[in-house]
N, C-alpha and C positions, 0 to 999 in steps of 0.2 A: 889311670887308664889312658889309652891312646885314642885320639880322635883322628880318623883318616877320612879326608875329603875325597871327592870323586877323582880329582887329579892325582892324589896320592895313590889311590887304587890303580889307576891306569899306569902309573910309574912302576908299581911294585909287582903286578901280576905278570906271569909268564905262562902262555897258553899250554905248552907241553907239561909243565908242572901241575897246572890246574887239571888237565885231563887225567894225569896219574893219580892225583889226590881224589878226584871225583870217582874214578874207578875203584880205588881202595875203599872209599866210604860206602859205595854201593855194595861191595863185597862184604864189608863189615855188617851192613844191614841184613844182607841175605843170611849171614851166619849168626845173627842174633847178638852182635857185640855192641850195638848202639840202641839208643832210645829215639824213636821217631813216631810220636803221636800224630794222628790226623790233624790237618790244619783246621782252625776255627775261623768263622767269618762273622762279622757284624755288619748288618745292613741298616742304613738310615732310611726311614720311611719318607716318601715324597721326594727322594733324590735317587740318582743312579749310582751312588757311592757304595763301595764295598771295602771294608777294612779287614784284612786277613792276617792272622798271626801264624807263623811257620816256625815250629820249635824242633830242636834236636839236641841230643847230648851224646858225647863220645868219651869213653875212658881212655882210649888210645891217644886221642888228641887232647885230652884233659880240658875239654871245652864244652860249654853249653851255650847255645845260640838261639836267639829268637829274632826273626825278621818281621817287621810290620810293613805289610804291603797295602798301599792305598790305590785302589783301582777306581778311577773317576773319569769315565769316558767324556763327560761334558767339559773336562779341562781343555780338550782340543779347541773348543770354541773360545776359550780364554787365552789361547796361545801357549798353553802349558802342557807338559807331558801327561798322558792319560794314566800312567802308572808311576808312582814314586815309592821308594822303600828305604828303610833304615835298619841296620843290623846292630844288635847289642850282643856282645860276647862276654861271658863270665867264666871263671875257672870252674871246671867240673870237680876240682879237688876241695876248694874251700869257698867258692862263691864270689871270690874277689872280682870286681869288674876289670876286664882286660881291654876292651875296645868298644868304641862306637864307630860304625863304618857306614859311609854313604853306600846305598844299595844298588843304584842302577848299573854301574860298570861291573861290580862284583856279580850281579845277577846275569848280566850279558855273558861274561866269561864262563861262569859255571854252567849256564844253559847250553852254550855252544860246546863246552867240554863234554857234557853228558850226551849230547847228540853224537859227538865224535866217538865216544866210548861205545854207544849203541851201534853206530855204523861199523866200527871195527869188528863187533861181535856178530852182526846180522847181515851185512851187505855181501853180495857176491864178491869173491876175491878179484875178479876181473873188472869190477866196476871202475869206470874212468870218466864218466860224464856226470857232472853234478848240476842240479837245477835248483833255483831259488824262486819261490813264489813269495814275493816281498823283497824289498831292496834297501831296507834301512840298516841301522847300526847292528842289529842282530844278524842280518845276512853277512855283513862284513866279518863279524866274529865267527860265524859258522864257516865261512870260506877259510879263514885262518886255522880253525880247529880241524876241519876235514883234511886240509892239506898236510896236517901233521900225521894223520893215520892212514892215508891212502894216496895213491898216485892219481892226479887229476889231469886228464888230457884237455878237457874243455868245460866251459861253464855256460849255462843258460840262465837267464833271469827275466822275470816279469814283475812289474809293479803297476798299480793303477796310474801312478805318475810316470808319464813318459820321460820326463826329465830325470827322475830319480833312477829309473832302470837304465837309462843311457849312462848316467854318471857311475853307477855301480859297474856296468860292463867296462867302461873306460878304466876305472880303478883296478879292476881285475886284470885287464890287459897290461896296465902299468906294472903290475906285480908279476908279469910273465905268463899269465894264463890266456889261452884262447877263449874269448868271451863274446856271447851274442845276446843282445837285448831282444826278447821275443814280444810278439804282439798280443799274446794272451797266455793264461796259465796252462791251457791245454797243450800248447806247443812245448812248454817247459817240461811238463810231466811226461809226455810221449817221447821226448828226445833225450831224456836223462836216465841214468842208471840209479842214482841216488837223488831223491827229491827232498828238500826242506821247505815246509810250509811255515811262514813266519809272519803271518798277518793276524791282527786282532779281530778278524771277521766274526760277525754274529751268525751269518748264514754260510753254508758250505761254499767254499770257493774252488775246491778241487773235487772232481767226480771220479768215483771208482771205475767208471767205464773207461777212463783214460789209462788205468793201470795196465801194465803188461807183465808178461812172465819175467820173473827174476828181479822185479823192482824192490828197492828198499825206500821207505818213506819215513822221514822224521817229522811228525806233526807237533809243532812246537809253539805256534803263535797264539792260539786261542787263550784268552784270559781264564782264570779259575772261576768260571760261571757255568752253571748247569745248562743254560740255554744258548751258549756260544759254541760253535764248532767250525773247523776248516774243511773237514773231510765229510762227504755225504755218507749215508748209511751203506750204500753199495760198496764203497771203498773199505769201510770197516769190515763188512761181511766177507769180502774177498781176501782180506789180509790175515796173516798170523800176527796178532797184536801182542806187543810187549809194553808194559807200563813201568814208570819209575817207582810208583807206590800204588798198590791196589786200593788201599784205604783212601788215599787222596783222590784217585781216579773215580771211585764210586761216590765220593762226596761232591766233587766240583768239576768233573770233566764232561762237557757237553758231547764231545766226540764219543764218549762211552755211554753216558746216561740216555741220550736221545735214541740211539739204536736199541737200547734195552727197553725203553718205554714203548717203542714201536713193536716190541716182541720180534725184532728181526734177528736177534742173537741172544744167547744166554750169558750170564755172568761168568761162566766157565771160559768164555772166549777171551777174557781179560785177566786170567789168573796168573799169567807168567810175568814176573818182575825181572827187569833187565839185570839186577844185581845177582839173581840166581844163575843167569846165563854166564855172567862175568866170573862168578865163583866156580863154575863147572858143576853146579848142582842141578842144572836143567839145560836141555838142549836148546839151541837157537835155530838157525836156518837148517832145513833138512835136505834141500835140493836147490839146484840153480834155477828151477822154475817157480819156486815158492815166492809169494809176495809177502814181505815182512814190513811191519809198521811199528815204529816206536812212538807211543803216545806220551808226551812230556808235559806235565804241569809244573815240574820243578819241586824240590823238597827242601826243607830246612837243613837236611843232612848235607846236601850239595852246597848250601850256603856256608855251613860249618867247615866243610873241607877247604873252601876258598878263604874263609876267615882265618883259619889256622895258618895258611900260607902267608896271608897278608900280615898278621901280627908278628910272626917270626921274622919276615923280611923287613918290616918296619923297625923292629928292635935292632936287627943287625945293621941297618943302614941309617939309623937315626932319623927316620922319616915320620911325620905326623906331629901332633901336638899332645903333649902329656899334661893331664890334669889330675888332681886328687879330689874326687867328689865326696870323700868321707869327711872333709874338714868343714 
């Protein structure tokens, strides 16, 4: 099997290829060609730690993948990432271990790729202003991914950290975009056509009252916890919502579960999966005035799509460390 470090993953992944692979995987899911069970979570009592397993298998890619995600918010106080993950991939044909892959960069790329796929399917065709609520590495990946699927005239960004949002705006300008660091999330939302929320916020950081006709929102940042959300209930109610996996959303998405608990909306509001739209089995946006929202928790199938690309590229390029764990 091949061991791929985070730097190996960064060297091997190409965003347009990841977008294509994630689109194909989500279409396969919609057409019933893959196995994607709901994620399972283990919570340790007296801690804030959640350990989640995300599993998927694909005959087309001849791969079965499980990602173990550790979500530990208190890691921030230790100067460590709040989320860490590792991906194990085995052959779907004979179970042979194929790879162990560092998860953070893989996850970042496939998450941004999924948002780009949703944006290409749901956003207005004349959308040209992209806004980011959050300015970390996930925002950088999202700008790269969105620029692959749409023309971007300008970029708006806000982060709680003034330094971080200014650095992101400068980095975007260095890449040729007109970019503005905003003083608050409301400015980002109101001034953008496509908005990406990319924060691990527990309480809503974006209000539906700020949404305007024709908006598309990618709600991406909230961790897989039923009590965390980035969008308030009004925002969910006002939007046509599309999810990456209904089973996953109903299990772990606070953006979905809290409005349901409040009886503000019914489960039918979340029945549309983005894969069905990409496959042409269900309609997406119906008018230029509709507000669309892609609620993303991420799936093991998206991890699988990226892992297949990585394994093939590593074999071709001789990248990574090969070991035989059967000895």
